[in-house]
C-alpha positions as protocol buffer text, in pm:
chain_id: "A"
residue {
  index: 1
  type: UNK
  ca { x: 2020 y: 5153 z: 1237 }
}
residue {
  index: 2
  type: UNK
  ca { x: 2319 y: 4956 z: 1079 }
}
residue {
  index: 3
  type: UNK
  ca { x: 2628 y: 4971 z: 1204 }
}
residue {
  index: 4
  type: UNK
  ca { x: 2899 y: 4736 z: 1089 }
}
residue {
  index: 5
  type: UNK
  ca { x: 2742 y: 4648 z: 702 }
}
residue {
  index: 6
  type: UNK
  ca { x: 2365 y: 4738 z: 545 }
}
residue {
  index: 7
  type: UNK
  ca { x: 2020 y: 4637 z: 677 }
}
residue {
  index: 8
  type: UNK
  ca { x: 1828 y: 4370 z: 449 }
}
residue {
  index: 9
  type: UNK
  ca { x: 1561 y: 4646 z: 411 }
}
residue {
  index: 10
  type: UNK
  ca { x: 1786 y: 4881 z: 267 }
}
residue {
  index: 11
  type: UNK
  ca { x: 1874 y: 4608 z: 10 }
}
residue {
  index: 12
  type: UNK
  ca { x: 1490 y: 4568 z: -85 }
}
residue {
  index: 13
  type: UNK
  ca { x: 1453 y: 4946 z: -127 }
}
residue {
  index: 14
  type: UNK
  ca { x: 1703 y: 4946 z: -380 }
}
residue {
  index: 15
  type: UNK
  ca { x: 1604 y: 5013 z: -760 }
}
residue {
  index: 16
  type: UNK
  ca { x: 1533 y: 4700 z: -975 }
}
residue {
  index: 17
  type: UNK
  ca { x: 1678 y: 4481 z: -701 }
}
residue {
  index: 18
  type: UNK
  ca { x: 1502 y: 4121 z: -686 }
}
residue {
  index: 19
  type: UNK
  ca { x: 1625 y: 3938 z: -367 }
}
residue {
  index: 20
  type: UNK
  ca { x: 1576 y: 3576 z: -470 }
}
residue {
  index: 21
  type: UNK
  ca { x: 1589 y: 3599 z: -867 }
}
residue {
  index: 22
  type: UNK
  ca { x: 1760 y: 3264 z: -845 }
}
residue {
  index: 23
  type: UNK
  ca { x: 1666 y: 2892 z: -847 }
}
residue {
  index: 24
  type: UNK
  ca { x: 1645 y: 2676 z: -574 }
}
residue {
  index: 25
  type: UNK
  ca { x: 1502 y: 2322 z: -519 }
}
residue {
  index: 26
  type: UNK
  ca { x: 1163 y: 2405 z: -317 }
}
residue {
  index: 27
  type: UNK
  ca { x: 884 y: 2139 z: -356 }
}
residue {
  index: 28
  type: UNK
  ca { x: 581 y: 2356 z: -402 }
}
residue {
  index: 29
  type: UNK
  ca { x: 529 y: 2691 z: -537 }
}
residue {
  index: 30
  type: UNK
  ca { x: 309 y: 2820 z: -231 }
}
residue {
  index: 31
  type: UNK
  ca { x: 564 y: 2710 z: -15 }
}
residue {
  index: 32
  type: UNK
  ca { x: 814 y: 2897 z: -191 }
}
residue {
  index: 33
  type: UNK
  ca { x: 583 y: 3229 z: -158 }
}
residue {
  index: 34
  type: UNK
  ca { x: 538 y: 3191 z: 176 }
}
residue {
  index: 35
  type: UNK
  ca { x: 881 y: 3108 z: 316 }
}
residue {
  index: 36
  type: UNK
  ca { x: 1055 y: 3394 z: 86 }
}
residue {
  index: 37
  type: UNK
  ca { x: 817 y: 3567 z: 261 }
}
residue {
  index: 38
  type: UNK
  ca { x: 912 y: 3480 z: 603 }
}
residue {
  index: 39
  type: UNK
  ca { x: 1263 y: 3538 z: 528 }
}
residue {
  index: 40
  type: UNK
  ca { x: 1190 y: 3880 z: 428 }
}
residue {
  index: 41
  type: UNK
  ca { x: 991 y: 3969 z: 719 }
}
residue {
  index: 42
  type: UNK
  ca { x: 1215 y: 3787 z: 1000 }
}
residue {
  index: 43
  type: UNK
  ca { x: 1515 y: 3906 z: 851 }
}
residue {
  index: 44
  type: UNK
  ca { x: 1428 y: 4264 z: 759 }
}
residue {
  index: 45
  type: UNK
  ca { x: 1624 y: 4506 z: 1024 }
}
residue {
  index: 46
  type: UNK
  ca { x: 1913 y: 4265 z: 1010 }
}
residue {
  index: 47
  type: UNK
  ca { x: 2267 y: 4346 z: 889 }
}
residue {
  index: 48
  type: UNK
  ca { x: 2417 y: 4126 z: 590 }
}
residue {
  index: 49
  type: UNK
  ca { x: 2703 y: 3908 z: 679 }
}
residue {
  index: 50
  type: UNK
  ca { x: 2926 y: 4010 z: 388 }
}
residue {
  index: 51
  type: UNK
  ca { x: 3080 y: 4287 z: 249 }
}
residue {
  index: 52
  type: UNK
  ca { x: 2917 y: 4305 z: -36 }
}
residue {
  index: 53
  type: UNK
  ca { x: 2539 y: 4242 z: -174 }
}
residue {
  index: 54
  type: UNK
  ca { x: 2672 y: 4013 z: -459 }
}
residue {
  index: 55
  type: UNK
  ca { x: 2867 y: 3831 z: -196 }
}
residue {
  index: 56
  type: UNK
  ca { x: 2529 y: 3798 z: -7 }
}
residue {
  index: 57
  type: UNK
  ca { x: 2325 y: 3675 z: -230 }
}
residue {
  index: 58
  type: UNK
  ca { x: 2559 y: 3373 z: -384 }
}
residue {
  index: 59
  type: UNK
  ca { x: 2584 y: 3264 z: -7 }
}
residue {
  index: 60
  type: UNK
  ca { x: 2190 y: 3301 z: -43 }
}
residue {
  index: 61
  type: UNK
  ca { x: 2166 y: 3081 z: -335 }
}
residue {
  index: 62
  type: UNK
  ca { x: 2478 y: 2864 z: -230 }
}
residue {
  index: 63
  type: UNK
  ca { x: 2285 y: 2759 z: 118 }
}
residue {
  index: 64
  type: UNK
  ca { x: 1979 y: 2745 z: -22 }
}
residue {
  index: 65
  type: UNK
  ca { x: 2119 y: 2507 z: -264 }
}
residue {
  index: 66
  type: UNK
  ca { x: 2270 y: 2293 z: -9 }
}
residue {
  index: 67
  type: UNK
  ca { x: 1991 y: 2244 z: 261 }
}
residue {
  index: 68
  type: UNK
  ca { x: 1651 y: 2219 z: 99 }
}
residue {
  index: 69
  type: UNK
  ca { x: 1662 y: 1890 z: -28 }
}
residue {
  index: 70
  type: UNK
  ca { x: 1675 y: 1796 z: 277 }
}
residue {
  index: 71
  type: UNK
  ca { x: 1372 y: 2008 z: 379 }
}
residue {
  index: 72
  type: UNK
  ca { x: 1217 y: 1931 z: 81 }
}
residue {
  index: 73
  type: UNK
  ca { x: 1151 y: 1564 z: 170 }
}
residue {
  index: 74
  type: UNK
  ca { x: 1036 y: 1690 z: 545 }
}
residue {
  index: 75
  type: UNK
  ca { x: 759 y: 1885 z: 413 }
}
residue {
  index: 76
  type: UNK
  ca { x: 653 y: 1629 z: 193 }
}
residue {
  index: 77
  type: UNK
  ca { x: 662 y: 1401 z: 463 }
}
residue {
  index: 78
  type: UNK
  ca { x: 452 y: 1658 z: 665 }
}
residue {
  index: 79
  type: UNK
  ca { x: 200 y: 1673 z: 391 }
}
residue {
  index: 80
  type: UNK
  ca { x: 152 y: 1290 z: 430 }
}
residue {
  index: 81
  type: UNK
  ca { x: -218 y: 1198 z: 567 }
}
residue {
  index: 82
  type: UNK
  ca { x: -157 y: 1084 z: 896 }
}
residue {
  index: 83
  type: UNK
  ca { x: -406 y: 964 z: 1182 }
}
residue {
  index: 84
  type: UNK
  ca { x: -246 y: 1014 z: 1538 }
}
residue {
  index: 85
  type: UNK
  ca { x: -417 y: 771 z: 1696 }
}
residue {
  index: 86
  type: UNK
  ca { x: -357 y: 485 z: 1398 }
}
residue {
  index: 87
  type: UNK
  ca { x: -140 y: 239 z: 1531 }
}
residue {
  index: 88
  type: UNK
  ca { x: -209 y: -70 z: 1345 }
}
residue {
  index: 89
  type: UNK
  ca { x: -361 y: -142 z: 992 }
}
residue {
  index: 90
  type: UNK
  ca { x: -421 y: -456 z: 909 }
}
residue {
  index: 91
  type: UNK
  ca { x: -520 y: -533 z: 541 }
}
residue {
  index: 92
  type: UNK
  ca { x: -618 y: -903 z: 398 }
}
residue {
  index: 93
  type: UNK
  ca { x: -744 y: -1004 z: 50 }
}
residue {
  index: 94
  type: UNK
  ca { x: -866 y: -1370 z: -46 }
}
residue {
  index: 95
  type: UNK
  ca { x: -933 y: -1490 z: -385 }
}
residue {
  index: 96
  type: UNK
  ca { x: -1060 y: -1838 z: -372 }
}
residue {
  index: 97
  type: UNK
  ca { x: -1171 y: -2037 z: -701 }
}
residue {
  index: 98
  type: UNK
  ca { x: -1267 y: -2400 z: -560 }
}
residue {
  index: 99
  type: UNK
  ca { x: -1412 y: -2642 z: -897 }
}
residue {
  index: 100
  type: UNK
  ca { x: -1584 y: -2927 z: -772 }
}
residue {
  index: 101
  type: UNK
  ca { x: -1626 y: -3242 z: -994 }
}
residue {
  index: 102
  type: UNK
  ca { x: -1817 y: -3541 z: -924 }
}
residue {
  index: 103
  type: UNK
  ca { x: -1818 y: -3820 z: -1208 }
}
residue {
  index: 104
  type: UNK
  ca { x: -2040 y: -4181 z: -1054 }
}
residue {
  index: 105
  type: UNK
  ca { x: -2084 y: -4494 z: -1206 }
}
residue {
  index: 106
  type: UNK
  ca { x: -2355 y: -4716 z: -1068 }
}
residue {
  index: 107
  type: UNK
  ca { x: -2385 y: -5048 z: -1153 }
}
residue {
  index: 108
  type: UNK
  ca { x: -2679 y: -5236 z: -981 }
}
residue {
  index: 109
  type: UNK
  ca { x: -2740 y: -5660 z: -1068 }
}
residue {
  index: 110
  type: UNK
  ca { x: -3037 y: -5790 z: -930 }
}
residue {
  index: 111
  type: UNK
  ca { x: -3157 y: -6134 z: -974 }
}
residue {
  index: 112
  type: UNK
  ca { x: -3492 y: -6293 z: -842 }
}
residue {
  index: 113
  type: UNK
  ca { x: -3683 y: -6682 z: -904 }
}
residue {
  index: 114
  type: UNK
  ca { x: -4046 y: -6722 z: -941 }
}
residue {
  index: 115
  type: UNK
  ca { x: -4204 y: -7036 z: -816 }
}
residue {
  index: 116
  type: UNK
  ca { x: -4553 y: -7131 z: -981 }
}
residue {
  index: 117
  type: UNK
  ca { x: -4774 y: -7422 z: -873 }
}
residue {
  index: 118
  type: UNK
  ca { x: -5091 y: -7453 z: -1024 }
}
residue {
  index: 119
  type: UNK
  ca { x: -5369 y: -7826 z: -947 }
}
residue {
  index: 120
  type: UNK
  ca { x: -5680 y: -7856 z: -1147 }
}
residue {
  index: 121
  type: UNK
  ca { x: -5813 y: -8059 z: -876 }
}
residue {
  index: 122
  type: UNK
  ca { x: -5737 y: -7920 z: -567 }
}
residue {
  index: 123
  type: UNK
  ca { x: -5808 y: -8109 z: -262 }
}
residue {
  index: 124
  type: UNK
  ca { x: -5723 y: -7894 z: -16 }
}
residue {
  index: 125
  type: UNK
  ca { x: -5731 y: -7513 z: 71 }
}
residue {
  index: 126
  type: UNK
  ca { x: -5315 y: -7515 z: 64 }
}
residue {
  index: 127
  type: UNK
  ca { x: -5206 y: -7511 z: -313 }
}
residue {
  index: 128
  type: UNK
  ca { x: -4839 y: -7616 z: -158 }
}
residue {
  index: 129
  type: UNK
  ca { x: -4961 y: -7948 z: -4 }
}
residue {
  index: 130
  type: UNK
  ca { x: -5240 y: -8023 z: -289 }
}
residue {
  index: 131
  type: UNK
  ca { x: -5099 y: -8262 z: -525 }
}
residue {
  index: 132
  type: UNK
  ca { x: -4989 y: -8051 z: -827 }
}
residue {
  index: 133
  type: UNK
  ca { x: -5095 y: -8022 z: -1182 }
}
residue {
  index: 134
  type: UNK
  ca { x: -4777 y: -7862 z: -1306 }
}
residue {
  index: 135
  type: UNK
  ca { x: -4511 y: -7667 z: -1146 }
}
residue {
  index: 136
  type: UNK
  ca { x: -4298 y: -7411 z: -1302 }
}
residue {
  index: 137
  type: UNK
  ca { x: -4025 y: -7223 z: -1173 }
}
residue {
  index: 138
  type: UNK
  ca { x: -3843 y: -6865 z: -1359 }
}
residue {
  index: 139
  type: UNK
  ca { x: -3533 y: -6758 z: -1295 }
}
residue {
  index: 140
  type: UNK
  ca { x: -3458 y: -6364 z: -1341 }
}
residue {
  index: 141
  type: UNK
  ca { x: -3111 y: -6174 z: -1397 }
}
residue {
  index: 142
  type: UNK
  ca { x: -3108 y: -5777 z: -1455 }
}
residue {
  index: 143
  type: UNK
  ca { x: -2765 y: -5642 z: -1447 }
}
residue {
  index: 144
  type: UNK
  ca { x: -2794 y: -5231 z: -1514 }
}
residue {
  index: 145
  type: UNK
  ca { x: -2526 y: -4958 z: -1551 }
}
residue {
  index: 146
  type: UNK
  ca { x: -2592 y: -4615 z: -1496 }
}
residue {
  index: 147
  type: UNK
  ca { x: -2298 y: -4328 z: -1509 }
}
residue {
  index: 148
  type: UNK
  ca { x: -2335 y: -3952 z: -1444 }
}
residue {
  index: 149
  type: UNK
  ca { x: -2116 y: -3613 z: -1376 }
}
residue {
  index: 150
  type: UNK
  ca { x: -2144 y: -3270 z: -1320 }
}
residue {
  index: 151
  type: UNK
  ca { x: -1902 y: -3012 z: -1224 }
}
residue {
  index: 152
  type: UNK
  ca { x: -1950 y: -2678 z: -983 }
}
residue {
  index: 153
  type: UNK
  ca { x: -1716 y: -2403 z: -937 }
}
residue {
  index: 154
  type: UNK
  ca { x: -1717 y: -2138 z: -653 }
}
residue {
  index: 155
  type: UNK
  ca { x: -1592 y: -1821 z: -649 }
}
residue {
  index: 156
  type: UNK
  ca { x: -1454 y: -1667 z: -314 }
}
residue {
  index: 157
  type: UNK
  ca { x: -1326 y: -1311 z: -320 }
}
residue {
  index: 158
  type: UNK
  ca { x: -1322 y: -1039 z: -24 }
}
residue {
  index: 159
  type: UNK
  ca { x: -1088 y: -811 z: 102 }
}
residue {
  index: 160
  type: UNK
  ca { x: -1117 y: -653 z: 462 }
}
residue {
  index: 161
  type: UNK
  ca { x: -908 y: -350 z: 713 }
}
residue {
  index: 162
  type: UNK
  ca { x: -890 y: -384 z: 1045 }
}
residue {
  index: 163
  type: UNK
  ca { x: -778 y: -61 z: 1232 }
}
residue {
  index: 164
  type: UNK
  ca { x: -726 y: 42 z: 1562 }
}
residue {
  index: 165
  type: UNK
  ca { x: -478 y: 173 z: 1833 }
}
residue {
  index: 166
  type: UNK
  ca { x: -315 y: 27 z: 2133 }
}
residue {
  index: 167
  type: UNK
  ca { x: -185 y: 254 z: 2429 }
}
residue {
  index: 168
  type: UNK
  ca { x: -272 y: 583 z: 2594 }
}
residue {
  index: 169
  type: UNK
  ca { x: -465 y: 880 z: 2366 }
}
residue {
  index: 170
  type: UNK
  ca { x: -374 y: 1152 z: 2547 }
}
residue {
  index: 171
  type: UNK
  ca { x: 40 y: 1045 z: 2463 }
}
residue {
  index: 172
  type: UNK
  ca { x: 1 y: 863 z: 2128 }
}
residue {
  index: 173
  type: UNK
  ca { x: -194 y: 1278 z: 2096 }
}
residue {
  index: 174
  type: UNK
  ca { x: 105 y: 1413 z: 2241 }
}
residue {
  index: 175
  type: UNK
  ca { x: 400 y: 1200 z: 2039 }
}
residue {
  index: 176
  type: UNK
  ca { x: 223 y: 1317 z: 1701 }
}
residue {
  index: 177
  type: UNK
  ca { x: 239 y: 1701 z: 1809 }
}
residue {
  index: 178
  type: UNK
  ca { x: 619 y: 1629 z: 1878 }
}
residue {
  index: 179
  type: UNK
  ca { x: 673 y: 1500 z: 1510 }
}
residue {
  index: 180
  type: UNK
  ca { x: 486 y: 1802 z: 1371 }
}
residue {
  index: 181
  type: UNK
  ca { x: 820 y: 2030 z: 1213 }
}
residue {
  index: 182
  type: UNK
  ca { x: 779 y: 2381 z: 1182 }
}
residue {
  index: 183
  type: UNK
  ca { x: 1024 y: 2342 z: 905 }
}
residue {
  index: 184
  type: UNK
  ca { x: 1018 y: 2717 z: 818 }
}
residue {
  index: 185
  type: UNK
  ca { x: 1186 y: 2812 z: 1100 }
}
residue {
  index: 186
  type: UNK
  ca { x: 1444 y: 2577 z: 1080 }
}
residue {
  index: 187
  type: UNK
  ca { x: 1557 y: 2688 z: 762 }
}
residue {
  index: 188
  type: UNK
  ca { x: 1579 y: 3033 z: 866 }
}
residue {
  index: 189
  type: UNK
  ca { x: 1783 y: 2891 z: 1173 }
}
residue {
  index: 190
  type: UNK
  ca { x: 1995 y: 2747 z: 916 }
}
residue {
  index: 191
  type: UNK
  ca { x: 2046 y: 3053 z: 751 }
}
residue {
  index: 192
  type: UNK
  ca { x: 2121 y: 3293 z: 1051 }
}
residue {
  index: 193
  type: UNK
  ca { x: 2462 y: 3278 z: 997 }
}
residue {
  index: 194
  type: UNK
  ca { x: 2435 y: 3493 z: 668 }
}
residue {
  index: 195
  type: UNK
  ca { x: 2404 y: 3805 z: 873 }
}
residue {
  index: 196
  type: UNK
  ca { x: 2564 y: 3988 z: 1140 }
}
residue {
  index: 197
  type: UNK
  ca { x: 2405 y: 3869 z: 1486 }
}
residue {
  index: 198
  type: UNK
  ca { x: 2427 y: 4173 z: 1650 }
}
residue {
  index: 199
  type: UNK
  ca { x: 2147 y: 4276 z: 1887 }
}
């Protein structure tokens, strides 16, 4: 039973009354519906902190427009996919294009000499010591040049990801749980001053 002003439940029962008929910044439509129902359920039996319903709605709208941008950021960070046991992540991408060009020139120079000795009437078994009939000497010189070339391109492209953790798993989980924020509760706490806090 109301002692000073009027309870929220009595306001909600008024014909053609809608509490949240104004816009305020909130990140997600599902969260908006959930938050508004939580607000009604939590403050259902609380007396509003102003003399008139219009001033109460004005204060509610003003307060939500002031605080919700901050809580939107908290809400969006809570939705991020975070692994509680992952303390390091190293991503490496490597690309290498190597071209090898091979040009070679080979010069070959050679000479050789042939000595021919012949005899028409051999007197001994060794022709070198025998009396020769004729002696000839041939000298040949060979110069050649060869050139060839070629190229080869090697492409190396890879990426790797190294993930892991260091430290105590229990401590990491505890720290993660402490960082999970009950955002709805925080918003409700900021809106308590809109009501008469007499229990």
